[in-house]
BALOBA-1460 file (C-alpha; in Angstrom, 3 decimals):
// residues 193
<rec num="1" residu="m" x="61.869" y="-3.900" z="87.252"/>
<rec num="2" residu="f" x="58.385" y="-5.262" z="87.891"/>
<rec num="3" residu="a" x="57.992" y="-7.167" z="91.128"/>
<rec num="4" residu="s" x="55.086" y="-9.361" z="92.018"/>
<rec num="5" residu="r" x="54.320" y="-7.389" z="95.177"/>
<rec num="6" residu="p" x="54.581" y="-3.632" z="95.701"/>
<rec num="7" residu="v" x="55.672" y="-4.072" z="99.330"/>
<rec num="8" residu="v" x="58.923" y="-5.585" z="100.590"/>
<rec num="9" residu="h" x="58.598" y="-7.602" z="103.768"/>
<rec num="10" residu="p" x="61.756" y="-7.646" z="105.936"/>
<rec num="11" residu="m" x="63.027" y="-11.017" z="107.082"/>
<rec num="12" residu="e" x="65.027" y="-11.890" z="110.158"/>
<rec num="13" residu="v" x="68.242" y="-13.387" z="108.777"/>
<rec num="14" residu="a" x="71.575" y="-13.659" z="110.514"/>
<rec num="15" residu="a" x="74.299" y="-11.810" z="108.639"/>
<rec num="16" residu="p" x="77.108" y="-14.055" z="107.353"/>
<rec num="17" residu="a" x="80.676" y="-13.497" z="108.447"/>
<rec num="18" residu="p" x="82.503" y="-10.914" z="106.304"/>
<rec num="19" residu="a" x="85.141" y="-13.352" z="105.003"/>
<rec num="20" residu="a" x="82.569" y="-16.006" z="104.126"/>
<rec num="21" residu="a" x="80.363" y="-13.398" z="102.429"/>
<rec num="22" residu="n" x="83.203" y="-12.167" z="100.175"/>
<rec num="23" residu="q" x="84.073" y="-15.726" z="99.116"/>
<rec num="24" residu="a" x="80.418" y="-16.557" z="98.417"/>
<rec num="25" residu="q" x="79.997" y="-13.397" z="96.288"/>
<rec num="26" residu="q" x="83.108" y="-14.163" z="94.248"/>
<rec num="27" residu="q" x="81.994" y="-17.724" z="93.529"/>
<rec num="28" residu="q" x="78.370" y="-17.111" z="92.521"/>
<rec num="29" residu="p" x="76.860" y="-14.192" z="90.626"/>
<rec num="30" residu="p" x="73.871" y="-12.559" z="92.324"/>
<rec num="31" residu="q" x="70.560" y="-14.091" z="91.227"/>
<rec num="32" residu="q" x="66.986" y="-12.986" z="91.615"/>
<rec num="33" residu="p" x="64.743" y="-15.179" z="93.735"/>
<rec num="34" residu="p" x="62.504" y="-17.451" z="91.621"/>
<rec num="35" residu="g" x="58.964" y="-16.297" z="90.971"/>
<rec num="36" residu="v" x="59.488" y="-12.681" z="92.036"/>
<rec num="37" residu="l" x="60.107" y="-10.974" z="88.715"/>
<rec num="38" residu="m" x="57.338" y="-11.010" z="86.129"/>
<rec num="39" residu="k" x="57.641" y="-9.963" z="82.556"/>
<rec num="40" residu="d" x="54.905" y="-7.808" z="81.062"/>
<rec num="41" residu="l" x="54.314" y="-8.845" z="77.487"/>
<rec num="42" residu="p" x="53.044" y="-6.304" z="74.969"/>
<rec num="43" residu="g" x="49.266" y="-6.451" z="74.988"/>
<rec num="44" residu="m" x="48.920" y="-7.427" z="78.639"/>
<rec num="45" residu="p" x="46.642" y="-5.298" z="80.844"/>
<rec num="46" residu="g" x="48.420" y="-2.226" z="82.173"/>
<rec num="47" residu="t" x="50.786" y="-1.830" z="79.204"/>
<rec num="48" residu="p" x="50.594" y="0.812" z="76.469"/>
<rec num="49" residu="s" x="50.001" y="-1.833" z="73.806"/>
<rec num="50" residu="g" x="47.260" y="-3.365" z="75.967"/>
<rec num="51" residu="l" x="45.602" y="0.036" z="76.092"/>
<rec num="52" residu="a" x="45.943" y="0.338" z="72.306"/>
<rec num="53" residu="l" x="44.244" y="-3.062" z="71.885"/>
<rec num="54" residu="r" x="41.369" y="-1.999" z="74.135"/>
<rec num="55" residu="v" x="40.878" y="1.307" z="72.327"/>
<rec num="56" residu="t" x="40.941" y="-0.510" z="68.975"/>
<rec num="57" residu="q" x="38.340" y="-2.989" z="70.246"/>
<rec num="58" residu="l" x="36.195" y="-0.122" z="71.453"/>
<rec num="59" residu="l" x="36.398" y="1.739" z="68.139"/>
<rec num="60" residu="l" x="35.647" y="-1.329" z="66.007"/>
<rec num="61" residu="a" x="32.682" y="-2.308" z="68.170"/>
<rec num="62" residu="a" x="31.385" y="1.280" z="68.097"/>
<rec num="63" residu="i" x="31.662" y="1.413" z="64.295"/>
<rec num="64" residu="s" x="29.835" y="-1.914" z="64.019"/>
<rec num="65" residu="l" x="27.139" y="-0.641" z="66.376"/>
<rec num="66" residu="a" x="26.783" y="2.658" z="64.506"/>
<rec num="67" residu="a" x="26.651" y="1.010" z="61.075"/>
<rec num="68" residu="m" x="24.004" y="-1.507" z="62.108"/>
<rec num="69" residu="s" x="21.838" y="0.884" z="64.099"/>
<rec num="70" residu="s" x="21.895" y="3.493" z="61.321"/>
<rec num="71" residu="t" x="19.560" y="1.312" z="59.278"/>
<rec num="72" residu="s" x="15.825" y="1.371" z="59.845"/>
<rec num="73" residu="d" x="15.146" y="-2.318" z="59.243"/>
<rec num="74" residu="f" x="17.705" y="-3.987" z="61.526"/>
<rec num="75" residu="a" x="15.097" y="-4.620" z="64.232"/>
<rec num="76" residu="s" x="13.210" y="-7.092" z="62.050"/>
<rec num="77" residu="v" x="16.063" y="-9.640" z="62.159"/>
<rec num="78" residu="s" x="17.116" y="-11.215" z="65.455"/>
<rec num="79" residu="a" x="20.707" y="-11.837" z="64.272"/>
<rec num="80" residu="f" x="21.183" y="-8.104" z="63.725"/>
<rec num="81" residu="i" x="19.773" y="-7.360" z="67.169"/>
<rec num="82" residu="y" x="22.178" y="-9.924" z="68.633"/>
<rec num="83" residu="l" x="25.123" y="-8.230" z="66.871"/>
<rec num="84" residu="i" x="24.046" y="-4.892" z="68.320"/>
<rec num="85" residu="a" x="23.777" y="-6.378" z="71.810"/>
<rec num="86" residu="a" x="27.221" y="-7.974" z="71.465"/>
<rec num="87" residu="a" x="28.697" y="-4.691" z="70.187"/>
<rec num="88" residu="i" x="27.199" y="-2.794" z="73.137"/>
<rec num="89" residu="l" x="28.635" y="-5.341" z="75.569"/>
<rec num="90" residu="q" x="32.016" y="-5.110" z="73.833"/>
<rec num="91" residu="c" x="31.978" y="-1.299" z="73.995"/>
<rec num="92" residu="v" x="31.189" y="-1.292" z="77.719"/>
<rec num="93" residu="w" x="33.798" y="-3.977" z="78.471"/>
<rec num="94" residu="s" x="36.558" y="-2.365" z="76.396"/>
<rec num="95" residu="l" x="35.856" y="1.076" z="77.827"/>
<rec num="96" residu="s" x="35.999" y="-0.167" z="81.425"/>
<rec num="97" residu="v" x="39.211" y="-2.130" z="80.901"/>
<rec num="98" residu="a" x="40.724" y="0.830" z="79.013"/>
<rec num="99" residu="i" x="39.980" y="3.058" z="82.013"/>
<rec num="100" residu="v" x="41.706" y="0.531" z="84.292"/>
<rec num="101" residu="d" x="44.671" y="0.423" z="81.879"/>
<rec num="102" residu="i" x="44.920" y="4.222" z="81.832"/>
<rec num="103" residu="y" x="44.871" y="4.293" z="85.626"/>
<rec num="104" residu="a" x="47.560" y="1.602" z="85.813"/>
<rec num="105" residu="l" x="49.744" y="3.485" z="83.354"/>
<rec num="106" residu="l" x="49.307" y="6.800" z="85.159"/>
<rec num="107" residu="v" x="50.243" y="5.421" z="88.586"/>
<rec num="108" residu="k" x="52.847" y="3.067" z="87.044"/>
<rec num="109" residu="r" x="51.217" y="0.016" z="88.598"/>
<rec num="110" residu="c" x="51.520" y="-3.500" z="87.220"/>
<rec num="111" residu="l" x="48.182" y="-5.308" z="86.831"/>
<rec num="112" residu="r" x="49.383" y="-8.777" z="87.820"/>
<rec num="113" residu="n" x="46.833" y="-9.554" z="90.507"/>
<rec num="114" residu="r" x="45.565" y="-13.111" z="89.937"/>
<rec num="115" residu="r" x="41.919" y="-12.222" z="90.548"/>
<rec num="116" residu="l" x="42.081" y="-9.185" z="88.281"/>
<rec num="117" residu="v" x="43.745" y="-11.112" z="85.449"/>
<rec num="118" residu="t" x="41.188" y="-13.906" z="85.870"/>
<rec num="119" residu="l" x="38.417" y="-11.306" z="85.604"/>
<rec num="120" residu="f" x="40.019" y="-9.925" z="82.412"/>
<rec num="121" residu="f" x="40.314" y="-13.460" z="81.021"/>
<rec num="122" residu="i" x="36.672" y="-14.333" z="81.692"/>
<rec num="123" residu="g" x="35.438" y="-10.974" z="80.375"/>
<rec num="124" residu="d" x="37.530" y="-11.292" z="77.211"/>
<rec num="125" residu="m" x="36.308" y="-14.853" z="76.712"/>
<rec num="126" residu="i" x="32.647" y="-13.822" z="76.987"/>
<rec num="127" residu="t" x="32.957" y="-10.744" z="74.784"/>
<rec num="128" residu="c" x="35.078" y="-12.558" z="72.187"/>
<rec num="129" residu="a" x="32.574" y="-15.400" z="71.913"/>
<rec num="130" residu="g" x="29.615" y="-13.010" z="71.863"/>
<rec num="131" residu="t" x="31.055" y="-10.676" z="69.256"/>
<rec num="132" residu="f" x="32.239" y="-13.505" z="67.010"/>
<rec num="133" residu="s" x="28.931" y="-15.380" z="67.174"/>
<rec num="134" residu="g" x="26.976" y="-12.170" z="66.592"/>
<rec num="135" residu="a" x="29.102" y="-11.348" z="63.559"/>
<rec num="136" residu="c" x="28.662" y="-14.905" z="62.234"/>
<rec num="137" residu="a" x="24.892" y="-14.790" z="62.645"/>
<rec num="138" residu="a" x="24.619" y="-11.364" z="61.026"/>
<rec num="139" residu="a" x="26.927" y="-12.465" z="58.209"/>
<rec num="140" residu="g" x="24.656" y="-15.426" z="57.492"/>
<rec num="141" residu="i" x="21.607" y="-13.178" z="57.207"/>
<rec num="142" residu="t" x="23.518" y="-10.645" z="55.110"/>
<rec num="143" residu="v" x="24.596" y="-13.358" z="52.651"/>
<rec num="144" residu="l" x="21.021" y="-14.630" z="52.563"/>
<rec num="145" residu="i" x="19.663" y="-11.168" z="51.735"/>
<rec num="146" residu="d" x="22.395" y="-10.321" z="49.228"/>
<rec num="147" residu="n" x="23.198" y="-13.535" z="47.355"/>
<rec num="148" residu="d" x="20.285" y="-15.907" z="47.861"/>
<rec num="149" residu="l" x="17.224" y="-13.661" z="47.872"/>
<rec num="150" residu="n" x="18.706" y="-10.850" z="45.727"/>
<rec num="151" residu="i" x="16.776" y="-8.185" z="47.618"/>
<rec num="152" residu="c" x="19.763" y="-6.005" z="48.450"/>
<rec num="153" residu="s" x="18.215" y="-3.061" z="46.607"/>
<rec num="154" residu="e" x="15.354" y="-3.018" z="49.132"/>
<rec num="155" residu="n" x="17.675" y="-3.292" z="52.164"/>
<rec num="156" residu="h" x="20.776" y="-1.553" z="53.475"/>
<rec num="157" residu="c" x="23.250" y="-4.271" z="52.499"/>
<rec num="158" residu="s" x="26.306" y="-2.025" z="52.562"/>
<rec num="159" residu="s" x="25.556" y="-1.006" z="56.154"/>
<rec num="160" residu="f" x="24.937" y="-4.626" z="57.112"/>
<rec num="161" residu="q" x="28.203" y="-5.716" z="55.502"/>
<rec num="162" residu="t" x="30.126" y="-2.901" z="57.188"/>
<rec num="163" residu="a" x="28.694" y="-3.824" z="60.585"/>
<rec num="164" residu="v" x="29.507" y="-7.500" z="60.060"/>
<rec num="165" residu="a" x="33.057" y="-6.739" z="58.900"/>
<rec num="166" residu="m" x="33.687" y="-4.489" z="61.911"/>
<rec num="167" residu="g" x="32.224" y="-7.169" z="64.187"/>
<rec num="168" residu="f" x="34.644" y="-9.758" z="62.815"/>
<rec num="169" residu="m" x="37.578" y="-7.343" z="63.056"/>
<rec num="170" residu="c" x="36.604" y="-6.560" z="66.647"/>
<rec num="171" residu="s" x="36.482" y="-10.242" z="67.568"/>
<rec num="172" residu="f" x="39.879" y="-10.804" z="65.942"/>
<rec num="173" residu="c" x="41.231" y="-7.832" z="67.901"/>
<rec num="174" residu="i" x="39.938" y="-9.354" z="71.158"/>
<rec num="175" residu="a" x="41.790" y="-12.622" z="70.487"/>
<rec num="176" residu="p" x="45.297" y="-11.368" z="71.468"/>
<rec num="177" residu="s" x="43.986" y="-9.931" z="74.746"/>
<rec num="178" residu="f" x="42.119" y="-13.151" z="75.448"/>
<rec num="179" residu="m" x="45.132" y="-15.366" z="74.712"/>
<rec num="180" residu="l" x="47.571" y="-13.238" z="76.741"/>
<rec num="181" residu="n" x="45.226" y="-13.180" z="79.717"/>
<rec num="182" residu="f" x="44.662" y="-16.926" z="79.373"/>
<rec num="183" residu="w" x="48.432" y="-17.487" z="79.319"/>
<rec num="184" residu="s" x="48.861" y="-15.265" z="82.354"/>
<rec num="185" residu="v" x="46.119" y="-17.050" z="84.314"/>
<rec num="186" residu="a" x="47.504" y="-20.463" z="83.368"/>
<rec num="187" residu="s" x="51.074" y="-19.515" z="84.302"/>
<rec num="188" residu="t" x="50.058" y="-18.080" z="87.674"/>
<rec num="189" residu="r" x="48.062" y="-21.234" z="88.433"/>
<rec num="190" residu="v" x="51.125" y="-23.361" z="87.641"/>
<rec num="191" residu="l" x="53.406" y="-21.155" z="89.749"/>
<rec num="192" residu="a" x="50.960" y="-21.159" z="92.650"/>
<rec num="193" residu="a" x="50.568" y="-24.949" z="92.635"/>
């Protein structure tokens, strides 16, 4: 059972009479108070599937970074430099959130703090937009080099295409984390209002 707070605060409540308490229990089944229990969806921060998503994001961004930086002529095109910068940002972000997920799983703590989930949402939004736009820009230059100019023999087109494909796969892997965090932020804002 995941509760919204790790601490239970005692309340001063007068105990009902024994006869009235037995009748009340027989008439109504026990119910949980509203807004106390929270369901952790697969992929949310602090879950094993959330950790798997973060590790997958990290690996795809690292492969994209390695494939692009293995070429000698990537520095001459600004779109390739932008993809490398976005992949570095994605690697750092995914690694830090994966460390937080590992910690949460080890201490069996639920990461449902509104500020923390909002931070995850904003970070996922920035890295998703950056990685996707970097992959789009690099894909445009790769298509230009390969199809339009036909100078793929002089360049490392296979490395460029691998880096672009991994960049797109990384941005598509960020999307579930982004949407789940967005849903969690939106639902906590509605519950708090």
